[in-house]
N, CA, C and O of each residue as an XYZ file, in Angstrom:
384
protein
N      48.331      2.080    235.566
C      48.152      2.995    234.467
C      46.663      3.320    234.346
O      45.816      2.444    234.520
N      46.360      4.536    234.058
C      44.977      4.962    233.934
C      44.520      4.860    232.488
O      45.280      5.156    231.566
N      43.272      4.439    232.294
C      42.746      4.374    230.926
C      42.522      5.771    230.364
O      42.277      5.925    229.167
N      42.604      6.798    231.222
C      42.437      8.177    230.767
C      43.711      8.752    230.193
O      43.708      9.860    229.656
N      44.795      8.018    230.298
C      46.079      8.459    229.770
C      46.479      7.496    228.657
O      46.491      6.280    228.847
N      46.804      8.050    227.505
C      47.219      7.202    226.390
C      48.522      6.496    226.714
O      49.432      7.063    227.319
N      48.580      5.265    226.302
C      49.790      4.472    226.477
C      50.384      4.198    225.102
O      49.669      4.224    224.100
N      51.680      3.937    225.049
C      52.271      3.578    223.763
C      51.566      2.350    223.179
O      51.218      1.415    223.901
N      51.369      2.371    221.889
C      50.771      1.248    221.153
C      49.282      1.041    221.456
O      48.755     -0.032    221.162
N      48.590      2.025    222.032
C      47.173      1.859    222.340
C      46.349      1.469    221.112
O      45.509      0.573    221.186
N      46.586      2.136    219.991
C      45.813      1.842    218.781
C      46.072      0.414    218.312
O      45.143     -0.292    217.920
N      47.317     -0.005    218.351
C      47.670     -1.368    217.941
C      47.031     -2.403    218.868
O      46.514     -3.422    218.411
N      47.071     -2.133    220.167
C      46.459     -3.049    221.135
C      44.946     -3.123    220.933
O      44.354     -4.197    221.039
N      44.326     -1.988    220.644
C      42.878     -1.976    220.402
C      42.532     -2.793    219.165
O      41.563     -3.552    219.176
N      43.313     -2.645    218.100
C      43.073     -3.430    216.884
C      43.168     -4.918    217.177
O      42.334     -5.697    216.718
N      44.168     -5.312    217.929
C      44.334     -6.727    218.277
C      43.175     -7.226    219.137
O      42.647     -8.316    218.917
N      42.796     -6.422    220.103
C      41.723     -6.827    221.019
C      40.418     -7.054    220.263
O      39.781     -8.096    220.415
N      40.025     -6.082    219.454
C      38.749     -6.202    218.736
C      38.815     -7.279    217.658
O      37.815     -7.946    217.391
N      39.984     -7.458    217.033
C      40.125     -8.526    216.035
C      40.030     -9.901    216.695
O      39.511    -10.843    216.098
N      40.529    -10.016    217.920
C      40.524    -11.316    218.588
C      39.134    -11.775    219.002
O      38.921    -12.965    219.236
N      38.193    -10.856    219.095
C      36.827    -11.224    219.498
C      35.844    -11.178    218.338
O      34.650    -11.419    218.517
N      36.344    -10.872    217.161
C      35.476    -10.688    215.989
C      34.559    -11.876    215.720
O      33.423    -11.683    215.288
N      35.022    -13.098    215.962
C      34.236    -14.297    215.649
C      33.539    -14.901    216.871
O      32.950    -15.977    216.776
N      33.600    -14.219    218.012
C      32.925    -14.739    219.206
C      31.420    -14.540    219.021
O      30.975    -13.420    218.773
N      30.637    -15.606    219.138
C      29.191    -15.480    218.924
C      28.510    -14.810    220.120
O      28.443    -15.373    221.213
N      28.010    -13.602    219.887
C      27.332    -12.865    220.948
C      25.893    -12.591    220.541
O      25.529    -12.713    219.371
N      25.085    -12.220    221.520
C      23.673    -11.942    221.267
C      23.527    -10.733    220.358
O      22.711    -10.745    219.436
N      24.305     -9.696    220.607
C      24.250     -8.498    219.762
C      25.648     -7.896    219.657
O      26.519     -8.211    220.468
N      25.870     -7.035    218.668
C      27.208     -6.457    218.466
C      27.755     -5.718    219.690
O      28.965     -5.733    219.917
N      26.909     -5.082    220.472
C      27.406     -4.361    221.646
C      28.049     -5.304    222.659
O      28.974     -4.904    223.366
N      27.580     -6.539    222.740
C      28.228     -7.521    223.612
C      29.658     -7.778    223.143
O      30.579     -7.867    223.955
N      29.833     -7.894    221.845
C      31.171     -8.134    221.276
C      32.054     -6.905    221.467
O      33.238     -7.029    221.782
N      31.477     -5.719    221.276
C      32.255     -4.493    221.486
C      32.722     -4.373    222.928
O      33.867     -3.999    223.180
N      31.853     -4.684    223.867
C      32.205     -4.628    225.284
C      33.301     -5.653    225.596
O      34.226     -5.376    226.360
N      33.184     -6.817    225.002
C      34.197     -7.850    225.182
C      35.540     -7.374    224.630
O      36.573     -7.532    225.281
N      35.524     -6.795    223.437
C      36.753     -6.268    222.840
C      37.394     -5.193    223.700
O      38.616     -5.157    223.848
N      36.575     -4.321    224.268
C      37.080     -3.267    225.143
C      37.782     -3.864    226.360
O      38.855     -3.404    226.751
N      37.186     -4.873    226.948
C      37.790     -5.479    228.135
C      39.051     -6.287    227.789
O      39.975     -6.368    228.599
N      39.091     -6.875    226.606
C      40.331     -7.535    226.162
C      41.411     -6.474    225.982
O      42.572     -6.713    226.317
N      41.044     -5.304    225.457
C      42.000     -4.201    225.319
C      42.536     -3.784    226.689
O      43.733     -3.542    226.847
N      41.638     -3.701    227.683
C      42.087     -3.370    229.039
C      43.088     -4.409    229.544
O      44.071     -4.068    230.201
N      42.829     -5.669    229.234
C      43.757     -6.739    229.616
C      45.106     -6.552    228.918
O      46.151     -6.651    229.562
N      45.094     -6.285    227.623
C      46.342     -6.111    226.881
C      47.142     -4.907    227.380
O      48.371     -4.901    227.321
N      46.437     -3.895    227.867
C      47.102     -2.710    228.430
C      47.632     -2.959    229.822
O      48.433     -2.168    230.320
N      47.210     -4.033    230.466
C      47.648     -4.323    231.814
C      46.708     -3.801    232.892
O      47.040     -3.838    234.077
N      45.542     -3.318    232.493
C      44.562     -2.808    233.456
C      43.843     -3.947    234.175
O      43.432     -3.795    235.325
N      43.692     -5.075    233.509
C      43.104     -6.277    234.101
C      44.187     -7.344    234.120
O      45.006     -7.422    233.205
N      44.189     -8.161    235.161
C      45.319     -9.073    235.357
C      45.281    -10.327    234.492
O      46.331    -10.855    234.123
N      44.075    -10.813    234.161
C      43.997    -12.032    233.350
C      42.944    -11.867    232.259
O      42.042    -11.035    232.354
N      43.086    -12.676    231.236
C      42.084    -12.682    230.175
C      40.758    -13.213    230.708
O      39.690    -12.761    230.295
N      40.832    -14.164    231.617
C      39.612    -14.702    232.225
C      38.838    -13.591    232.932
O      37.614    -13.516    232.834
N      39.562    -12.735    233.640
C      38.928    -11.606    234.322
C      38.287    -10.665    233.309
O      37.180    -10.177    233.534
N      38.967    -10.407    232.204
C      38.429     -9.518    231.178
C      37.114    -10.058    230.622
O      36.160     -9.302    230.432
N      37.064    -11.359    230.362
C      35.846    -11.965    229.812
C      34.719    -11.915    230.841
O      33.572    -11.632    230.494
N      35.037    -12.184    232.082
C      34.008    -12.151    233.128
C      33.474    -10.742    233.350
O      32.262    -10.544    233.432
N      34.366     -9.767    233.447
C      33.972     -8.392    233.734
C      33.177     -7.791    232.568
O      32.318     -6.935    232.779
N      33.458     -8.231    231.359
C      32.740     -7.708    230.192
C      31.245     -8.024    230.251
O      30.423     -7.278    229.719
N      30.910     -9.113    230.890
C      29.519     -9.546    231.031
C      28.789     -9.595    229.678
O      27.615     -9.243    229.571
N      29.517    -10.039    228.663
C      28.924    -10.194    227.338
C      27.971    -11.386    227.346
O      28.188    -12.368    228.056
N      26.920    -11.282    226.549
C      25.970    -12.389    226.421
C      26.347    -13.179    225.174
O      26.429    -12.629    224.075
N      26.573    -14.459    225.358
C      27.014    -15.305    224.262
C      25.853    -16.092    223.686
O      24.823    -16.291    224.329
N      26.053    -16.533    222.455
C      25.050    -17.344    221.782
C      25.746    -18.612    221.306
O      26.613    -18.534    220.435
N      25.402    -19.758    221.840
C      24.299    -20.038    222.754
C      24.638    -19.579    224.171
O      25.799    -19.380    224.527
N      23.607    -19.423    224.940
C      23.728    -18.948    226.312
C      24.610    -19.861    227.153
O      25.234    -19.412    228.115
N      24.664    -21.128    226.796
C      25.413    -22.121    227.568
C      26.890    -22.193    227.194
O      27.618    -23.030    227.728
N      27.342    -21.337    226.294
C      28.748    -21.340    225.883
C      29.630    -21.065    227.106
O      29.515    -20.006    227.723
N      30.507    -22.009    227.458
C      31.342    -21.828    228.654
C      32.343    -20.682    228.476
O      32.903    -20.500    227.394
N      32.561    -19.918    229.541
C      33.535    -18.827    229.496
C      34.917    -19.357    229.143
O      35.692    -18.676    228.472
N      35.226    -20.562    229.590
C      36.543    -21.143    229.295
C      36.744    -21.329    227.794
O      37.862    -21.182    227.299
N      35.673    -21.651    227.062
C      35.770    -21.784    225.609
C      36.008    -20.428    224.954
O      36.774    -20.320    223.996
N      35.352    -19.401    225.472
C      35.543    -18.052    224.942
C      36.976    -17.596    225.194
O      37.622    -17.048    224.301
N      37.467    -17.821    226.396
C      38.840    -17.448    226.745
C      39.824    -18.200    225.855
O      40.789    -17.609    225.371
N      39.598    -19.484    225.633
C      40.486    -20.282    224.777
C      40.493    -19.746    223.350
O      41.549    -19.659    222.724
N      39.318    -19.385    222.834
C      39.227    -18.848    221.470
C      39.988    -17.521    221.368
O      40.757    -17.319    220.429
N      39.777    -16.631    222.319
C      40.446    -15.327    222.283
C      41.956    -15.502    222.419
O      42.727    -14.828    221.735
N      42.374    -16.403    223.297
C      43.800    -16.677    223.470
C      44.414    -17.157    222.157
O      45.496    -16.717    221.769
N      43.717    -18.057    221.485
C      44.201    -18.569    220.201
C      44.294    -17.456    219.165
O      45.283    -17.363    218.437
N      43.272    -16.615    219.096
C      43.275    -15.518    218.134
C      44.403    -14.532    218.434
O      45.085    -14.079    217.515
N      44.604    -14.199    219.697
C      45.697    -13.295    220.067
C      47.046    -13.901    219.688
O      47.938    -13.196    219.217
N      47.191    -15.204    219.896
C      48.434    -15.888    219.536
C      48.676    -15.779    218.019
O      49.786    -15.475    217.583
N      47.636    -16.027    217.231
C      47.778    -15.926    215.769
C      48.116    -14.501    215.345
O      48.937    -14.300    214.450
N      47.499    -13.523    215.971
C      47.786    -12.129    215.642
C      49.219    -11.756    216.015
O      49.881    -11.022    215.282
N      49.690    -12.252    217.137
C      51.049    -11.953    217.598
C      52.113    -12.586    216.703
O      53.173    -12.003    216.477
N      51.822    -13.779    216.199
C      52.837    -14.538    215.474
C      52.607    -14.590    213.974
O      53.169    -15.448    213.292
N      51.800    -13.698    213.457
C      51.648    -13.565    212.013
C      50.709    -14.549    211.359
O      50.631    -14.574    210.131
N      49.987    -15.367    212.118
C      49.032    -16.288    211.518
C      47.825    -15.570    210.949
O      47.191    -16.047    210.007
N      47.513    -14.430    211.523
C      46.422    -13.568    211.065
C      46.982    -12.156    211.040
O      47.723    -11.768    211.943
N      46.644    -11.397    210.035
C      47.063    -10.012    209.991
C      45.842     -9.104    209.891
O      44.762     -9.534    209.486
N      46.030     -7.861    210.262
C      44.967     -6.868    210.175
C      45.392     -5.875    209.103
O      46.479     -5.302    209.181
N      44.534     -5.667    208.097
C      44.894     -4.717    207.048
C      44.655     -3.286    207.528
O      44.207     -3.076    208.655
N      44.946     -2.316    206.688
C      44.860     -0.917    207.088
C      43.440     -0.454    207.387
O      43.263      0.583    208.027
N      42.428     -1.186    206.947
C      41.060     -0.790    207.248
C      40.569     -1.427    208.541
O      39.424     -1.212    208.939
N      41.429     -2.217    209.209
C      41.058     -2.858    210.464
C      40.418     -4.215    210.278
O      39.948     -4.809    211.248
N      40.388     -4.726    209.046
C      39.770     -6.024    208.782
C      40.849     -7.099    208.803
O      42.012     -6.855    208.481
N      40.426     -8.287    209.192
C      41.352     -9.421    209.178
C      41.703     -9.765    207.760
O      40.846     -9.755    206.877
N      42.969    -10.072    207.537
C      43.408    -10.449    206.187
C      43.890    -11.877    206.191
O      44.304    -12.392    205.152
């Protein structure tokens, strides 16, 4: 599937992706935005694994020594909570 073609549920997937990375400590907001974008690509099926999405995003984390595996585990947990109702997103896109 091409990212240039809208897919069903794109907006919902984007909300989930960006919400799942909201608490990831990055050097600057653009690192988090890039990470969210790549998680969205993963949710759309453009990237095969979440690990690949985190690596390809090349986000800078704070502290610099934060292992990618910890970031992947955090995002996985957040996605799980979003999927199963542990966390909800209100109409303004904020976590509720």
